[in-house]
N, C-alpha and C positions, 0 to 999 in steps of 0.2 A: 591477448596482447601480442604484438608482433615486434620481434627484435630486428633492428636494421643497423647496418654499418654506419660509421660517421659520415661517409660521403653520401649515403642514402638520406640521412637526417638532414644534412645541409641542403640537399636537393629538394627535400620535402618543404623545408622552411622557405627557400627562395623561390619555389614555384607556386607557393600558396598565394592567396590574395595579398595585396600590398598591406592591408590593415593588419592581418594576422602576422605577416612577416615582420612588420615593425614592432608589434607588441611582444611577440615571442623573442625575437632577436635582441631587442633592447633590454628586456627583463633578464635574459640569460647573462648579458654583459653586466647589468647592475649587480648581479650576484657573484661577479668575478669568476665565472665559469668559462673555461676555454674548452670547447668540445674536442679539440684535437689532442687534449691531454688524456682522453679516456679511451679504453679499449673498445667499448661498444655502448650503444644507447638504445634503451627500450622506449617505445612510444605507445601511449594508450589514447584513444580518441573517443569523444562523445558520439552519440548516434548521428548527429548532423555533420560530423567530420572535423569539428574543431579539436585541437589538441587538449586532452584532459591531463596528461602528465608526461614528463620526460624523466627517465632514470638513467643517470650517467654512471657507468660501471668503471671504476678505477682498477679494481682487481676482483678476484673471486670472493673476497670477504669485505669489500668496501664499495659503497655507491652513494651518490648524491641524487636527491629526488626533488623535482619541482612539480607542484600540482597547480593547475590553472582553473579559474572559473570558465564557464562555457563562453563568456564574453571574450576570453583570451587574456584577461588580467591575472596576474599571479595570485595564488591563494595560500600556498604553503611551500616551505623549503626546509629540508633537513638532510642530515648525513647519517648513514648507518655504517658501522665498522664492527666486524665480528658479531653481527646480529644485535648490536646495541646502538642506541643513539650516541653520537659522538660529535662534538663541535657545536656550532651555532645552529639554532632552528628558529624560524620566523613564520608566523601566520599573518595574513592580511585580510582586511575587509575588502569587499568588491570595489569600494570607492578609492582604494589605493592606500588608505591609512593602515598602519600596523595594528594588529589585534593582540598579538602575543609574541614576545621575544624571550628566549632563554638559551642556555648553553649547557652542554653535557660533557662529561668525561667518563667514558666507558659505561654509559647508561645512567650515571648519577648526575643530578643537577648540580651545577656549580655557578658561582657568581650571582647575578641578579636575574630573577624570573619576573618579567614585567607584563602586565596586561593593560590594554588601552580601551577607551570607549570608541565608538564608531566615529565620533567627531574629532578624534585625534588626541583627546585629553588622556593623560596617564591616570590609570585607575588604581592599580595595586602593584607593589614591588615587594617580592619575597627575596630577601638577602640570605643566601645559603651560608654565608660566612659566619654570621652571628645569629642565624635563625630568626631574624626579625621580619615582620610584615608591616608595610606602610601603605595606608590608604590616603588618597589625595582629594583635595578640592579641585574644582575645574580650573582654578587660577594657578594650579601647580604646587601650592603649599600643602604640607602634610595635614591630614584631617585626624588620623588616628595611627598610632604606632604600637604594635604588640612586640614584646620581647619575651624571653624565657623568664624574666623577673619583674616585668612592669607593663602597665598599660597607660598610654598618654594620649589624651584628647587635646586638640588644638583649635584656636580661633583661626578664621581664614586669613588673618594677617600674618600668621606664622607663630604667634605667641601661644604659650602653653595655657590650657584651660583646666583640665583635671589630670592629676598625676597619681597613679596607684603603684606603689612599690610592694611587691609580694613578700610575704614571709614564707620561706620554703622549709620543708621538713628535711630529714636526713636523706631522703630519696629525691631531693630537688623537686618535690611536688608542691603545688600551691595549696596552702592551708586555709585560704579564705580570709586570712588576716594580713595586716601590713600597715604601711604608712600611706597617708593621703594628703594631697594639697590641692586647694581650689584657688584659681586666679581669676581676676577680672581681665578684660581684653587689654587694658593698659599696663598689665604685668603686676598690678597690686595683688599681694597675697592676702586672701580673705579667710582662709582656714588652713591650719597646719596641725595635723593630728594623726590618729590611727583609726583603722576600721577593723571590724570583726564581723564578717558576712554582712549583716544589714544594720549594724550599729556603729556609731562614731564616738571616739573619745579624744580628749585633749588633756595633756599633762597628767595622764594616768587615770583620769576620771571620765565617766560617761558624760557626754556633752549635753548641756541644756541651753537652748536658745536658738536663734535664727542664723542661718548661713545664707548669704546672698552675694552673688558675683554679678558683674555688669559688663555689657557691651560698651564700646566707646560712645555710642549714641545715647547712653543713659538707661537703656532698657535692661531689665534683669536677665541674665543668662542662665542663672541657677538659683533656686530658692528652696530651702528645707527649713522646717520648724521642728526642732528636735526636743524630745523629753526622754531623759535617761538614755540618750544616744540614739533613739529610734524616732523616725519621722512621725509626726502627728498632724492630722489634717491634710490639706491639699499641698502638693509639691509639684515642681516642674524643673526640667533642664532643657536647654536648647543645644542644637548642633552649633558648631563654631561659625557657620554661615548664616545663622539667624533663623533657621527653621526649627520648629519644635522637635525635641528628641524624646522626652518622656513627660507624662503627666499622670497624676494619680492621687489617691487619697487613702490614708490609714486612720482607723479608729480603734482606740485601745490596743495599740501595737499590732493590729491585724489589718492587712491590706484588703480593702474592699473594691478598689478599682485601680487599674493601671492600663495605660495605652502608650505604645512606643511608635516612633515614626522613622522612616528612612531619611537620609540627608536631603533627598529631593522633595521632602514634605509629604510623601505618600504614607498612609498608615502601614505599620508592620505587624503589630500584635495588639490585641485587646483582651483584657480580663475584667469581667464585671461579676463580682460574687453575688450581689443582690439580685441581679436579673439572670444569673446563671448563664453568662455568655463567655465564651472563649473562642477566639478566631484569629486567623493569620492571613496576611496578604503578601504577594510578591512585590518586587520593587516598582512594578508598573501599576500597582493598585488592584491587581486581579486576586480575588479570594483563593486561598489555598485550602483545598478540601482535606 
């Protein structure tokens, strides 16, 4: 890597081809970086001569770095201060959409840590202030929110679907017990009780009967048939976007089959006790060995 003075960098940019000059210059301006405010700038190039990265040195202990795709489009931006990440950091897909945004303070994440899909839709938001994680539907509404004391699933219209409030022990650890509520998409409350790992209770008693919630189109979104609080026979739940989430079967309180699916409809996990099958897939449907 070769270090050059500011004047040398500007000469490099403005004597390069017009396409590269436009991309690099515009993208530096978009990040509110003024090269004249820095002591020196390091430049790293790809084998074909396109700029791979620019490092703007503000002092001996602080610099800003922009990494580019070989096409000349920005790929990553971050700031280092006293050998630690500090301030805003951004990653981009090559199509120009943001991939990951976050902020640091002396190496520690602060605020919101957000990832995006390549099509621009927000995928996940980790809020460092309350330690919550929110996953989103492509329409921007929350799909799932984890906190230190709860898990909440949503319908894609923004209404609550399944709510689990944890019972914590003296060490603030999840005991596997707590309160649970199931809703239909129209906000009707269909079950309000407690859970203990795999069993459900209501008014202090193990629940017997059927629990069914519905989408607004009349299709069931969740169905359990419970005996002494435990599912019996076939059961299923859907994601809030209408894709199947879980399906399975229990006989004599023992699970003999279970299959789960990603929100995009692809299979995630399958357990078949009778046929001795257990397998996993990634989100694109590729088997995981």
